[in-house]
C-alpha positions, -999 to 999 in steps of 0.1 A, spaced: 0 0 0 13 35 -9 -1 66 9 -12 94 -14 3 129 -9 -4 151 22 15 182 31 35 174 62 70 165 73 82 136 95 107 130 122 131 103 133 128 79 162 144 46 173 145 31 209 165 4 227 154 -29 242 176 -60 242 161 -94 248 177 -128 241 144 -147 238 112 -135 222 77 -139 238 48 -150 217 13 -136 215 2 -171 204 11 -205 216 33 -213 186 70 -221 193 97 -196 187 130 -204 170 164 -199 186 195 -186 169 207 -152 156 188 -122 168 166 -101 146 171 -65 156 142 -39 155 150 -2 151 126 28 150 133 59 130 116 90 116 123 123 99 124 159 112 92 174 126 80 205 106 62 225 133 87 250 147 69 257 179 71 221 191 101 212 213 93 175 220 70 147 209 71 121 236 56 89 224 51 61 249 60 29 231 46 -2 248 57 -30 225 66 -41 189 55 -74 175 61 -91 141 41 -118 124 62 -148 113 36 -165 91 10 -156 65 -18 -149 89 -17 -111 97 -49 -111 117 -54 -110 154 -50 -148 156 -17 -148 137 16 -160 151 29 -127 164 62 -125 183 69 -97 207 104 -84 199 105 -53 220 88 -40 251 102 -5 258 73 6 281 87 41 282 84 76 266 107 83 237 112 118 224 109 111 187 120 147 178 154 139 192 161 115 163 163 127 127 183 124 95 189 87 99 195 85 136 182 53 151 179 37 185 175 0 190 140 -11 203 148 -47 209 162 -80 196 147 -115 195 153 -149 180 131 -154 150 127 -183 125 141 -179 90 115 -168 64 93 -138 57 79 -113 81 45 -105 68 33 -79 94 48 -55 119 28 -37 146 35 -13 174 14 -6 205 16 29 221 -1 44 252 -17 76 243 -25 85 279 13 87 286 22 104 253 25 142 249 40 171 230 58 200 246 60 235 231 91 256 231 74 277 258 72 247 281 34 240 277 27 202 277 0 192 252 -20 160 258 -54 146 251 -68 163 282 -55 199 275 -76 224 257 -64 244 227 -39 231 219 -48 195 225 -41 161 208 -72 145 194 -63 108 195 -97 99 179 -103 61 178 -66 55 187 -71 67 223 -58 42 249 -35 15 237 -40 12 199 -23 -14 178 -6 5 149 1 -16 118 31 -7 97 31 -4 59 56 -28 43 67 -19 7 91 -47 2 89 -81 19 111 -84 50 132 -116 50 149 -131 80 181 -150 70 200 -175 91 222 -146 103 193 -125 116 177 -94 103 175 -56 110 140 -42 109 135 -4 108 102 11 118 99 45 103 73 64 123 63 95 103 55 120 131 49 149 107 21 130 90 8 113 121 1 146 140 -19 169 116 -27 204 126 -64 205 136 -70 237 117 -59 220 84 -87 195 88 -112 218 106 -108 254 94 -121 278 119 -117 254 148 -108 271 181 -83 243 189 -48 250 176 -36 215 184 -33 182 165 -53 153 152 -36 119 154 -35 98 122 -7 73 126 17 67 97 45 41 101 64 19 77 86 -11 83 116 -21 62 146 -44 60 174 -20 68 199 -41 48 178 -37 16 174 1 16 194 31 6 193 68 14 190 103 -2 210 133 10 211 169 -2 216 205 9 190 232 5 205 265 -7 192 300 -15 190 312 -51 221 293 -64 241 261 -58 267 282 -39 241 303 -20 235 304 17 221 272 33 184 273 42 172 259 75 138 245 84 128 237 49 100 211 47 109 183 23 88 155 9 100 123 -9 76 112 -36 74 82 -59 58 93 -92 61 103 -128 76 138 -130 57 144 -162 24 140 -143 8 164 -118 21 164 -82 -13 152 -69 -7 119 -87 26 113 -68 27 91 -37 43 104 -5 71 80 6 87 101 34 92 136 49 123 154 62 135 188 71 168 207 66 191 215 96 211 247 102 236 237 74 207 231 50 213 194 50 186 168 49 185 130 47 158 105 37 169 73 54 159 37 49 144 43 15 130 14 -5 154 6 -34 144 17 -69 150 -18 -82 121 -30 -61 96 -6 -77 109 -17 -112 93 -52 -104 59 -37 -95 40 -31 -128 20 -1 -115 52 16 -103 78 4 -128 81 37 -147 81 60 -117 111 76 -99 118 93 -67 111 130 -65 121 155 -38 100 186 -32 113 214 -10 91 241 5 105 270 26 89 281 59 57 301 55 65 338 49 99 332 33 106 352 1 121 320 -14 101 297 -37 98 259 -38 121 235 -57 116 200 -71 143 175 -80 132 145 -100 145 113 -116 163 102 -84 174 65 -80 181 47 -48 205 17 -45 208 -8 -17 235 2 9 243 34 -9 237 71 -3 224 91 -33 236 126 -29 215 150 -50 237 179 -42 222 214 -39 185 219 -39 181 255 -49 152 276 -37 146 304 -62 
């Protein structure tokens, strides 16, 4: 499944848990042997007035058979049970959530449980936003409590006899949408929760790096630019492109899209075979600079594609 475009940016998160033996949600036996590691990551958060986004991660489970329903053979590979500031991880930074022995074969589903009552945002002025505060608040909607969040998987994750490395990319920028973007005129200046996360085999992905500059390739670096990674046909309108990730530029203008699905995979998918990666860069609201688009980008396994200067006119 590919999500269609939405104007937002994401942020990076990964957390650490080390276990030598996995626990099962079902009664099926668990294999022993090399550990499969689980990492969590995300891209930079776009809203400049937010200092922290503390997500309480309860557990991460994976399905090791074809049944992805509630009765499937899910193995719990991480139980952090703690708050993690996802805004503290960006541009490819990761933190290990856990490790567990899994049988060889395909992982067909990845899910994460969070505790919304223990999750919050903190503004740069020190105000803590929760589901109980009023304007701003977090509207958790049907996810209130301890929701099970299922990750998108673009390319099948395989566990070899040496173990695997699974990255969960939690897109905070798309998961927390400004309420007034959805409900114009609303008195609540907070956020609506709509979880977006993706799981990938870290060893079968690549990355895209670039630097946002003002007016020329040698111009001043531009900070806090909102960037989106698309998969699409550059000859077609932008609203036909699919959002694959979000990022933001740092003080040096640098940005990174990490753990990106390899272009060779899309070449095997008939509906996506002619499409390429596209990066769109938008300056902060009120900036005199314009937007820029870089297309025809290719991603190779284990390699970083440097697209150089992204020039805002």
